[in-house]
N, C-alpha and C positions, 0 to 999 in steps of 0.2 A: 595095608599101608596106603594103597590108592584111595580107599574109602576115607581114611583119616585125613589125607591131604585135601581131598575134595571138600570134606566138612569144614576144615580149617579155612579154606579159601572162601567158602560161602559165608562163614561167620565173619571173616574180615570185611567182605563187601557189605554185609548187613550193618556192621558197625560204622563203616564209612557213610553209608546212606543215612543212618540215624544221626551221625554227627552233622551232616549237611542239613538235615531237617531241623535240627536244633538251632543251627546258625541262621537258617531262613526264618524260623519263628522269632528268634531274637531281633532280627532286622525288621520284621513286620511289626513287632511290638514297639520298637523304637520309632518307626514311621508313624504309627497310630498315635503314639504319645505326642510327637511333634505336631501332628495335624490337630489333635485335641487342644494343645496349647495355643496353636495359631487361631483356631476357631474361637476359643475362649477370649483371646486377645481382641479379635475382631468384634465379638459381641460386646466386650467391655468398652471398646472405642465407640461403637454405635450408641451404646447407652450414654456415654459421656457427651457425644454430639447432640443426642436428643435432649439432654438436660440443659446444655448451654445454648442451643440453637435460637430460641425465641428472643432472649435479651441481646444476643450477638447480632441477630438480624436487624433489630430496631436500632442498635448502635451503628451498624453499617449504613442503614438508611439515612439517619441523621448526618453521619459523616459525609456521605456522598452528596447530600443536599447542601451542606455548608460549603463543600468543595466546589460545587457547580455555581452557587451564588457568589462565592469569593472569586472564582476565576472570571465569571462574567463581569463582576464589578471592577476587577483589576484591568480587564481588557477595555472596558468603557473609559476608565480613568486614563489608561495609557494612550488611548486614541485622542482624548481631549487634550492631554498635556503635551504629548510628543507624537503628533500625527505622522510626521515624516518617517520616524523610525518604525512606527506601527505599520505603515503601509509597506515599507521595505521588508520588514520581518514576515508579514503575511504573504507578500509576493515571493519571498525566498521559500517559504513553506509550500506555497502553491506550485512553485516551479520544481522543487527537488523531491518532496515527499512522495508523489506518485511514482517517480522514477525509482526511488529506493524500494518502495513496496513491490513494484513490478520486477525489479531485479531479484528480490527475495523470492517472489512467486514464479520467476522465470517466464514473464510475459514478454517475449523477445520482440513481438511485432510492435507493441506499444513503445518499447525502448528504442527500436530503430527509428520510428517516426519522431519520437521525442528528441533523439540525438540530432537528426537532420534539422528539425525546427530550432533547437537550441543553438546549434552551430551557426546557422544563418543569422538568427536574432542576436546572439552574442557578438558576432562580428559587426553587425550594424550599430549596436550600442557602443561598441569599442570605437567605431568611427565618429559617433556623436560626442565622444569625450575629448577629441582633439581640440586644442585651442585654436589652431588654424584649420578650421573645418573646410573640407573641399566643397565646391559649389554644387556638386551633384548629390551630396549626402542627404539633404532633406528630401529630395525627390526619391532617392532609393529607399529611405526609411519609410516614408508614407506610402510609397508604392508597394513595398513588401507587406506592411501591416494591413493595407487595404485588400490586397490579394488573399492574405491569410484569413481575414475576416469573412470575405465572400465564400471562400472554400469551407470555412467552419459553419457558416449559415447553411450552405447547401448540404453538407454532410449531416448536420443536425436535423434539417428538415426531412431528409431521406430516412434517417433513423426514426423520426417521429411518425412518418407515414407508414413505415413498416410495422411499427409498434401498434398503431391503430388497426392495421390490417390483421395483425395477430390477435388482437382483442376481439375482432369480429369473426374470427375463424378462417379468414382468407389465407392466413399464413400456412395453413395445412396444405393448401394447393401448391404453395411455393416451396414446400419443404425439400423437394429434390433439387431445386435450383439455388435457393437461398441457404446460407450457412445458419445453423441454429444459434440464436442469440445475436444475430447480426444487427437487429434493430437497436438493442440496448447498447451494443458496442459503438455503432455509428452515432447514437445520441450522446454517448459519453465523450467521444472524440470531438464532436461539434461543440458541446458545452465547455469542455476543458480548454481546448485550444482557443475558443472564442474569448473566454474570460481571461485566460493567460495573455493573449495577444492584446486585449484592451488595456490591461495593467502595464504591460511592457511598453506599449505605445505611449502611454502617459508618461512613463519614466523617460523614454527617449525624447519626447517632445519637450519636457521640462529641462532636460540636459541641453538640448539645442538652443532653447530660449535663453538659458543662463549664459551660454557661450556667446550668443549673438549680442546679448546685453553687455557683457564684459568687453566685447569687441566694438561696441558702439555702432552696430550696423543699423541703419535707418530702414524704415519700411520700404522706401523707394529702392534702396540697394538690395533688400531682400527679394523684391519682385524681379529685379534684374539679375539675381544670382544664377539662374539657369543659363543666362545668356553670356555671362562673362566670368572670369575667374578673379578671385580677390584674395 
């Protein structure tokens, strides 16, 4: 009796193991079939791409060429026909696009400097739009843009000097003191804020001139503007 029960138990375990082996083999066969289908699909797609690639590349090249020529022609015509709107649109792009890209890439240092500069500049341009402009507004506007221009020139020159030193290998000696990429960053800050300040100063000066002309302020009164209120 004991021998019969032991043989029955061994036979049951052997059957269970055989069942598990069959299930495992079935799963492996299904996985291999899916891999083969995927590989064949990838090969088929590669063959199709190789077949259409040359003509498609030529078509893309001509399409990009026409788009570049058309965009350049449109910009030139826009600048000739409506120079004011072209200048304002380009200024808006120059002012906002770097901040949007920096926010997307999380360049917080540039965003903090840009925010301070934009706040002060926006406030001064807002003062320039008042019909009854205060007598100190022209001095504040020109003083701010002159200071920003000097700082931009200084920062850009420092970046250029560091970049030249890096090209001659001197930057390796300053690697422990100077942050990597500092030369390019300073050069970028100097160029960007210098160009942006130039365009914004032009807009502010045109706005002040238009207000002064509408107020019929003479040149003599303009010279006396810092000395008295009007």
